[in-house]
Every structure is written in C-alpha cells, then in structure tokens.
C-alpha atoms as an extended CHARMM CRD file, in Angstrom:
* protein
*
       172  EXT
         1         1  MET       CA             -0.1880000000       -0.0710000000        0.0440000000  PROA      1               0.0000000000
         2         2  THR       CA              1.3560000000        3.3720000000       -0.7200000000  PROA      2               0.0000000000
         3         3  GLU       CA              1.9320000000        5.9190000000        1.5950000000  PROA      3               0.0000000000
         4         4  LYS       CA             -0.6320000000        8.9890000000        1.9460000000  PROA      4               0.0000000000
         5         5  ILE       CA              1.1520000000       12.0670000000        1.4820000000  PROA      5               0.0000000000
         6         6  LEU       CA             -0.5420000000       15.7240000000        2.8580000000  PROA      6               0.0000000000
         7         7  CYS       CA             -0.3430000000       18.8960000000        0.7120000000  PROA      7               0.0000000000
         8         8  GLY       CA              1.8920000000       20.9740000000        1.8890000000  PROA      8               0.0000000000
         9         9  ALA       CA              0.6210000000       23.7230000000       -0.0080000000  PROA      9               0.0000000000
        10        10  CYS       CA             -3.1150000000       23.5710000000        1.6200000000  PROA      10              0.0000000000
        11        11  GLU       CA             -2.4580000000       20.4520000000        4.0800000000  PROA      11              0.0000000000
        12        12  LYS       CA             -6.3040000000       19.7540000000        3.6810000000  PROA      12              0.0000000000
        13        13  GLY       CA             -5.8670000000       16.8970000000        0.8140000000  PROA      13              0.0000000000
        14        14  TYR       CA             -3.7750000000       14.3180000000       -0.3580000000  PROA      14              0.0000000000
        15        15  LEU       CA             -1.8950000000       14.3970000000       -3.3000000000  PROA      15              0.0000000000
        16        16  THR       CA             -2.6770000000       11.5790000000       -5.6330000000  PROA      16              0.0000000000
        17        17  LEU       CA             -0.9970000000       10.4820000000       -8.8770000000  PROA      17              0.0000000000
        18        18  GLN       CA             -1.3910000000       11.9630000000      -12.3750000000  PROA      18              0.0000000000
        19        19  GLN       CA             -0.1110000000       11.4610000000      -15.4010000000  PROA      19              0.0000000000
        20        20  GLY       CA             -0.1120000000       14.6570000000      -18.0820000000  PROA      20              0.0000000000
        21        21  THR       CA              1.9110000000       17.6380000000      -20.0060000000  PROA      21              0.0000000000
        22        22  TYR       CA              4.7070000000       19.1870000000      -18.5480000000  PROA      22              0.0000000000
        23        23  LYS       CA              6.6310000000       22.2210000000      -19.5630000000  PROA      23              0.0000000000
        24        24  THR       CA              9.8920000000       23.3810000000      -18.6840000000  PROA      24              0.0000000000
        25        25  LYS       CA             12.9260000000       24.9060000000      -20.0350000000  PROA      25              0.0000000000
        26        26  ILE       CA             16.5150000000       23.8130000000      -20.9550000000  PROA      26              0.0000000000
        27        27  SER       CA             19.0610000000       26.7440000000      -21.7600000000  PROA      27              0.0000000000
        28        28  ARG       CA             16.0070000000       28.8590000000      -22.4850000000  PROA      28              0.0000000000
        29        29  ASN       CA             14.0560000000       26.4920000000      -24.9120000000  PROA      29              0.0000000000
        30        30  GLU       CA             10.8900000000       25.7450000000      -23.9760000000  PROA      30              0.0000000000
        31        31  ILE       CA             10.5860000000       21.6880000000      -23.6710000000  PROA      31              0.0000000000
        32        32  THR       CA              7.1570000000       19.8270000000      -23.6790000000  PROA      32              0.0000000000
        33        33  LEU       CA              6.7780000000       16.7930000000      -22.3010000000  PROA      33              0.0000000000
        34        34  SER       CA              3.7600000000       14.5790000000      -22.5190000000  PROA      34              0.0000000000
        35        35  ASN       CA              3.1200000000       11.0590000000      -20.2840000000  PROA      35              0.0000000000
        36        36  VAL       CA              4.8680000000       12.7140000000      -17.1020000000  PROA      36              0.0000000000
        37        37  GLU       CA              3.5240000000       11.3130000000      -13.5230000000  PROA      37              0.0000000000
        38        38  TYR       CA              3.5910000000       13.7930000000      -10.8630000000  PROA      38              0.0000000000
        39        39  MET       CA              1.3460000000       14.1090000000       -7.8140000000  PROA      39              0.0000000000
        40        40  GLU       CA             -1.8400000000       16.4340000000       -7.4310000000  PROA      40              0.0000000000
        41        41  CYS       CA             -3.7180000000       17.7680000000       -4.6270000000  PROA      41              0.0000000000
        42        42  PRO       CA             -7.3790000000       17.0580000000       -5.3060000000  PROA      42              0.0000000000
        43        43  HSD       CA             -8.2250000000       20.0550000000       -2.8770000000  PROA      43              0.0000000000
        44        44  CYS       CA             -6.3280000000       22.9390000000       -3.9660000000  PROA      44              0.0000000000
        45        45  HSD       CA             -4.8060000000       21.0960000000       -7.1780000000  PROA      45              0.0000000000
        46        46  GLU       CA             -1.2980000000       22.1400000000       -6.0120000000  PROA      46              0.0000000000
        47        47  LYS       CA              1.0260000000       20.0710000000       -8.2280000000  PROA      47              0.0000000000
        48        48  ALA       CA              4.2840000000       18.3090000000       -6.7520000000  PROA      48              0.0000000000
        49        49  PHE       CA              7.1830000000       15.7730000000       -7.9430000000  PROA      49              0.0000000000
        50        50  THR       CA              8.4400000000       12.9620000000       -5.7420000000  PROA      50              0.0000000000
        51        51  GLY       CA             12.1830000000       12.7270000000       -6.2220000000  PROA      51              0.0000000000
        52        52  LYS       CA             11.7550000000        9.8840000000       -8.4430000000  PROA      52              0.0000000000
        53        53  GLN       CA              9.6060000000       11.4300000000      -10.5600000000  PROA      53              0.0000000000
        54        54  LEU       CA             11.7990000000       14.6050000000      -10.9900000000  PROA      54              0.0000000000
        55        55  ARG       CA             14.9080000000       12.7470000000      -11.7250000000  PROA      55              0.0000000000
        56        56  LYS       CA             12.7860000000       10.5460000000      -14.6120000000  PROA      56              0.0000000000
        57        57  THR       CA             11.2490000000       13.9830000000      -15.5160000000  PROA      57              0.0000000000
        58        58  GLU       CA             14.6210000000       15.7310000000      -15.5700000000  PROA      58              0.0000000000
        59        59  GLU       CA             16.3940000000       13.4070000000      -17.6850000000  PROA      59              0.0000000000
        60        60  GLN       CA             13.2480000000       12.9670000000      -20.0140000000  PROA      60              0.0000000000
        61        61  ALA       CA             13.5520000000       16.6680000000      -20.7420000000  PROA      61              0.0000000000
        62        62  LYS       CA             17.2270000000       16.4550000000      -21.5810000000  PROA      62              0.0000000000
        63        63  GLN       CA             16.5480000000       13.3570000000      -23.4550000000  PROA      63              0.0000000000
        64        64  GLU       CA             13.6310000000       15.3700000000      -25.6890000000  PROA      64              0.0000000000
        65        65  TYR       CA             16.4020000000       18.7630000000      -25.5900000000  PROA      65              0.0000000000
        66        66  ARG       CA             19.2750000000       16.3250000000      -27.4450000000  PROA      66              0.0000000000
        67        67  SER       CA             16.9830000000       15.0150000000      -29.6590000000  PROA      67              0.0000000000
        68        68  MET       CA             15.1080000000       17.9890000000      -30.6280000000  PROA      68              0.0000000000
        69        69  TYR       CA             18.7900000000       19.7740000000      -31.5450000000  PROA      69              0.0000000000
        70        70  ASP       CA             20.6130000000       16.3180000000      -32.8550000000  PROA      70              0.0000000000
        71        71  LEU       CA             23.2090000000       16.3320000000      -29.9040000000  PROA      71              0.0000000000
        72        72  LEU       CA             24.9950000000       13.0390000000      -28.6980000000  PROA      72              0.0000000000
        73        73  GLU       CA             23.8830000000       10.8670000000      -25.8910000000  PROA      73              0.0000000000
        74        74  PRO       CA             26.1070000000       10.1350000000      -23.4220000000  PROA      74              0.0000000000
        75        75  ARG       CA             27.1930000000        6.8770000000      -23.9740000000  PROA      75              0.0000000000
        76        76  GLN       CA             28.0970000000        8.4700000000      -28.1200000000  PROA      76              0.0000000000
        77        77  ILE       CA             30.3500000000       10.8340000000      -26.3960000000  PROA      77              0.0000000000
        78        78  GLN       CA             31.5250000000        8.3140000000      -23.8550000000  PROA      78              0.0000000000
        79        79  THR       CA             32.3600000000        6.2160000000      -27.1740000000  PROA      79              0.0000000000
        80        80  ILE       CA             33.9300000000        8.9100000000      -28.9320000000  PROA      80              0.0000000000
        81        81  ARG       CA             36.1640000000        9.9080000000      -26.3870000000  PROA      81              0.0000000000
        82        82  GLU       CA             37.4510000000        5.9310000000      -25.9320000000  PROA      82              0.0000000000
        83        83  GLU       CA             38.0150000000        5.5900000000      -29.7300000000  PROA      83              0.0000000000
        84        84  LEU       CA             40.3230000000        8.4840000000      -29.6420000000  PROA      84              0.0000000000
        85        85  LYS       CA             42.6190000000        6.9730000000      -27.0740000000  PROA      85              0.0000000000
        86        86  LEU       CA             41.7910000000       10.0870000000      -24.4390000000  PROA      86              0.0000000000
        87        87  THR       CA             40.8040000000       10.5670000000      -21.1380000000  PROA      87              0.0000000000
        88        88  GLN       CA             38.2950000000       13.3810000000      -20.2710000000  PROA      88              0.0000000000
        89        89  LYS       CA             40.9970000000       15.3790000000      -19.1200000000  PROA      89              0.0000000000
        90        90  GLU       CA             42.7950000000       14.9060000000      -22.4600000000  PROA      90              0.0000000000
        91        91  LEU       CA             39.5900000000       15.6690000000      -24.4880000000  PROA      91              0.0000000000
        92        92  SER       CA             38.5680000000       18.5240000000      -22.4500000000  PROA      92              0.0000000000
        93        93  TYR       CA             41.7380000000       20.2730000000      -22.7740000000  PROA      93              0.0000000000
        94        94  ILE       CA             42.1410000000       20.1050000000      -26.1300000000  PROA      94              0.0000000000
        95        95  LEU       CA             38.0010000000       21.5760000000      -26.5260000000  PROA      95              0.0000000000
        96        96  GLY       CA             39.3880000000       24.2370000000      -24.2520000000  PROA      96              0.0000000000
        97        97  CYS       CA             36.1360000000       23.6010000000      -21.5780000000  PROA      97              0.0000000000
        98        98  GLY       CA             36.5810000000       21.6870000000      -17.6430000000  PROA      98              0.0000000000
        99        99  GLU       CA             37.2020000000       18.2890000000      -17.1320000000  PROA      99              0.0000000000
       100       100  VAL       CA             33.9860000000       18.4000000000      -15.0490000000  PROA      100             0.0000000000
       101       101  ASN       CA             32.0380000000       19.5840000000      -17.6470000000  PROA      101             0.0000000000
       102       102  PHE       CA             33.1370000000       16.6720000000      -19.6020000000  PROA      102             0.0000000000
       103       103  SER       CA             32.4470000000       14.1530000000      -16.7200000000  PROA      103             0.0000000000
       104       104  ARG       CA             28.9680000000       15.8510000000      -17.1850000000  PROA      104             0.0000000000
       105       105  TRP       CA             28.2790000000       15.2680000000      -20.2200000000  PROA      105             0.0000000000
       106       106  GLU       CA             29.4810000000       11.8360000000      -20.3850000000  PROA      106             0.0000000000
       107       107  ASN       CA             26.9340000000       10.6350000000      -17.6130000000  PROA      107             0.0000000000
       108       108  GLY       CA             24.1650000000       12.8050000000      -18.7540000000  PROA      108             0.0000000000
       109       109  ASN       CA             23.8150000000       14.8800000000      -15.5790000000  PROA      109             0.0000000000
       110       110  ALA       CA             24.6290000000       18.1080000000      -18.3460000000  PROA      110             0.0000000000
       111       111  ILE       CA             24.0090000000       18.9320000000      -21.7220000000  PROA      111             0.0000000000
       112       112  GLN       CA             26.9390000000       19.6070000000      -24.1560000000  PROA      112             0.0000000000
       113       113  SER       CA             26.5970000000       22.5720000000      -26.3640000000  PROA      113             0.0000000000
       114       114  LYS       CA             25.9270000000       22.3790000000      -30.2980000000  PROA      114             0.0000000000
       115       115  PHE       CA             29.5330000000       23.8950000000      -30.7320000000  PROA      115             0.0000000000
       116       116  VAL       CA             31.2210000000       20.9810000000      -28.8020000000  PROA      116             0.0000000000
       117       117  ASP       CA             28.8830000000       18.3150000000      -30.0220000000  PROA      117             0.0000000000
       118       118  ASN       CA             29.8790000000       19.1010000000      -33.4390000000  PROA      118             0.0000000000
       119       119  MET       CA             33.6150000000       19.0850000000      -32.4160000000  PROA      119             0.0000000000
       120       120  LEU       CA             33.3750000000       15.7050000000      -31.2740000000  PROA      120             0.0000000000
       121       121  ARG       CA             31.7060000000       14.7990000000      -34.3310000000  PROA      121             0.0000000000
       122       122  VAL       CA             34.5870000000       16.3500000000      -36.3310000000  PROA      122             0.0000000000
       123       123  PHE       CA             37.2650000000       14.7860000000      -34.0300000000  PROA      123             0.0000000000
       124       124  HSD       CA             35.6360000000       11.2500000000      -34.4080000000  PROA      124             0.0000000000
       125       125  ARG       CA             35.1810000000       11.2900000000      -38.6090000000  PROA      125             0.0000000000
       126       126  TYR       CA             38.5680000000       13.4580000000      -38.5630000000  PROA      126             0.0000000000
       127       127  PRO       CA             41.0920000000       12.3220000000      -36.3810000000  PROA      127             0.0000000000
       128       128  GLU       CA             43.5680000000       14.8990000000      -37.7100000000  PROA      128             0.0000000000
       129       129  VAL       CA             41.8510000000       17.8880000000      -37.1030000000  PROA      129             0.0000000000
       130       130  MET       CA             41.8770000000       16.8030000000      -33.1940000000  PROA      130             0.0000000000
       131       131  ASN       CA             45.5480000000       16.0040000000      -33.3640000000  PROA      131             0.0000000000
       132       132  PHE       CA             46.2590000000       19.4780000000      -35.0000000000  PROA      132             0.0000000000
       133       133  LEU       CA             44.2340000000       21.1130000000      -32.4750000000  PROA      133             0.0000000000
       134       134  LYS       CA             46.2310000000       19.1530000000      -29.7250000000  PROA      134             0.0000000000
       135       135  GLU       CA             49.2870000000       20.2510000000      -31.0970000000  PROA      135             0.0000000000
       136       136  ARG       CA             48.4470000000       24.0610000000      -31.4610000000  PROA      136             0.0000000000
       137       137  SER       CA             46.8200000000       24.1140000000      -27.4870000000  PROA      137             0.0000000000
       138       138  ASN       CA             50.1580000000       22.8670000000      -26.7370000000  PROA      138             0.0000000000
       139       139  TYR       CA             48.9080000000       20.2160000000      -25.1800000000  PROA      139             0.0000000000
       140       140  PRO       CA             51.3390000000       19.3770000000      -21.7300000000  PROA      140             0.0000000000
       141       141  GLU       CA             52.3490000000       15.6770000000      -22.8230000000  PROA      141             0.0000000000
       142       142  ASP       CA             53.6440000000       15.0310000000      -18.9470000000  PROA      142             0.0000000000
       143       143  ASN       CA             50.1210000000       14.5950000000      -18.0220000000  PROA      143             0.0000000000
       144       144  PHE       CA             49.2930000000       18.0940000000      -16.8600000000  PROA      144             0.0000000000
       145       145  GLU       CA             52.2710000000       18.9870000000      -14.9120000000  PROA      145             0.0000000000
       146       146  LYS       CA             52.6880000000       21.9810000000      -16.1950000000  PROA      146             0.0000000000
       147       147  SER       CA             50.1550000000       23.5510000000      -15.1830000000  PROA      147             0.0000000000
       148       148  ILE       CA             49.2010000000       27.1120000000      -15.9910000000  PROA      148             0.0000000000
       149       149  ILE       CA             48.0130000000       29.4970000000      -12.5210000000  PROA      149             0.0000000000
       150       150  PRO       CA             47.1330000000       32.8670000000      -13.4870000000  PROA      150             0.0000000000
       151       151  ILE       CA             49.5110000000       35.4060000000      -11.8410000000  PROA      151             0.0000000000
       152       152  ALA       CA             46.0690000000       37.5580000000      -10.2140000000  PROA      152             0.0000000000
       153       153  MET       CA             45.0810000000       33.9940000000       -8.9640000000  PROA      153             0.0000000000
       154       154  VAL       CA             48.8280000000       34.3320000000       -6.9680000000  PROA      154             0.0000000000
       155       155  GLN       CA             48.7130000000       37.4290000000       -5.6620000000  PROA      155             0.0000000000
       156       156  ALA       CA             45.2800000000       37.2740000000       -5.0390000000  PROA      156             0.0000000000
       157       157  LYS       CA             46.0890000000       34.1370000000       -2.2950000000  PROA      157             0.0000000000
       158       158  LYS       CA             48.8000000000       35.6930000000       -1.1870000000  PROA      158             0.0000000000
       159       159  ARG       CA             47.2520000000       38.9960000000       -0.3110000000  PROA      159             0.0000000000
       160       160  ALA       CA             44.5780000000       36.5950000000        1.4300000000  PROA      160             0.0000000000
       161       161  ASP       CA             47.2950000000       34.7480000000        3.6020000000  PROA      161             0.0000000000
       162       162  ALA       CA             48.5460000000       38.1410000000        4.3600000000  PROA      162             0.0000000000
       163       163  ARG       CA             45.5220000000       39.3390000000        5.7990000000  PROA      163             0.0000000000
       164       164  ARG       CA             44.4470000000       35.6990000000        7.5000000000  PROA      164             0.0000000000
       165       165  SER       CA             48.1720000000       36.2030000000        8.5440000000  PROA      165             0.0000000000
       166       166  LYS       CA             47.9830000000       39.7400000000       10.1250000000  PROA      166             0.0000000000
       167       167  LYS       CA             44.6680000000       38.6030000000       12.0790000000  PROA      167             0.0000000000
       168       168  ILE       CA             46.2350000000       36.0060000000       13.5290000000  PROA      168             0.0000000000
       169       169  LEU       CA             49.0550000000       38.1510000000       14.8340000000  PROA      169             0.0000000000
       170       170  GLN       CA             46.3720000000       40.6130000000       16.2130000000  PROA      170             0.0000000000
       171       171  LYS       CA             44.9130000000       37.9970000000       18.3660000000  PROA      171             0.0000000000
       172       172  MET       CA             48.0530000000       36.8510000000       20.2730000000  PROA      172             0.0000000000
C-alpha cells in the first residue's frame, strides 16, 4: 500500500498520482513532455513531484532536448572519447572546457553545447583535426604537470594569506 502524502500547500488534501503534459526550459528553450507522472492535491490542485518523478522528468527533458537539437547521447560521447584513446582530462583540455563539464556530459548530468557536439563529431570523423588542435593547444604530454596558474590568482592568494596572518598576530 502506498503512503498517503498530505498536501504541503493547503494541508487539507492528500496528493494523488496523475499523468499529463509538463513544460520546462533547458537553455532558454521550452520543452513540452507528455505522459509525465506527478502528484496533485484534489483540494487545491497544487502539483508536485516525488524525488523519483523529478529525476525521471529531468531525464526525459534532457533526452527530448538532445533529440530536438540532434546532440550526441552521453554514451556516444564516451565512445568517441574512448575511440580517440583520450582521457576526459585530455579531451577537455583540447576542447578548452573543464574536465568536470566533460564528465557531466558523459554521465548525462549536463548537456553539451552544439559547438562542442560538432567538434566531437569532427574529431571522431577526422582524428587528424583533433591532433592538429592538440598540437596547437600546447597540450602538456607530461600529464598536466606544467599547470598554468594566472598571476592574479597567485597575488590574490598571497594577499588573503597575509590578511589571515595579520589577524592571527593581532589576536596574540
């Protein structure tokens, strides 16, 4: 037997399972989904998602968005990267994006831009283009040991460290 959930809006009705259309936005683009499950209060008509329903709806919306704009699926992104024999870190460096973003595209938690999608398709079809960009990007072959840290960041850290030291000395 399913647990009854009291409506959080009116606290008079119990939420019931419903199914219908749902509109959401991804990157300022409206997505309309059909057959979406949600909970609704018969008293005040407040609508809500359970955690499971929300995750399923978000995944449906991302899938619909990828379909609308002909974007690669997460598994396809991973397959392309693996066929190029690159790590997420290496390919993200060549593309000029963050490794965390690349990981999110591969696991489906985020959607890549059309530009990145097109670049992945080009790299897959023409690996020599990826190699050319790899050479032009001064890609560090020694596993990123030659990290570049902006001077402004170093100076800001030094100033913050100096302020902390000063506060500690004042308390003594």
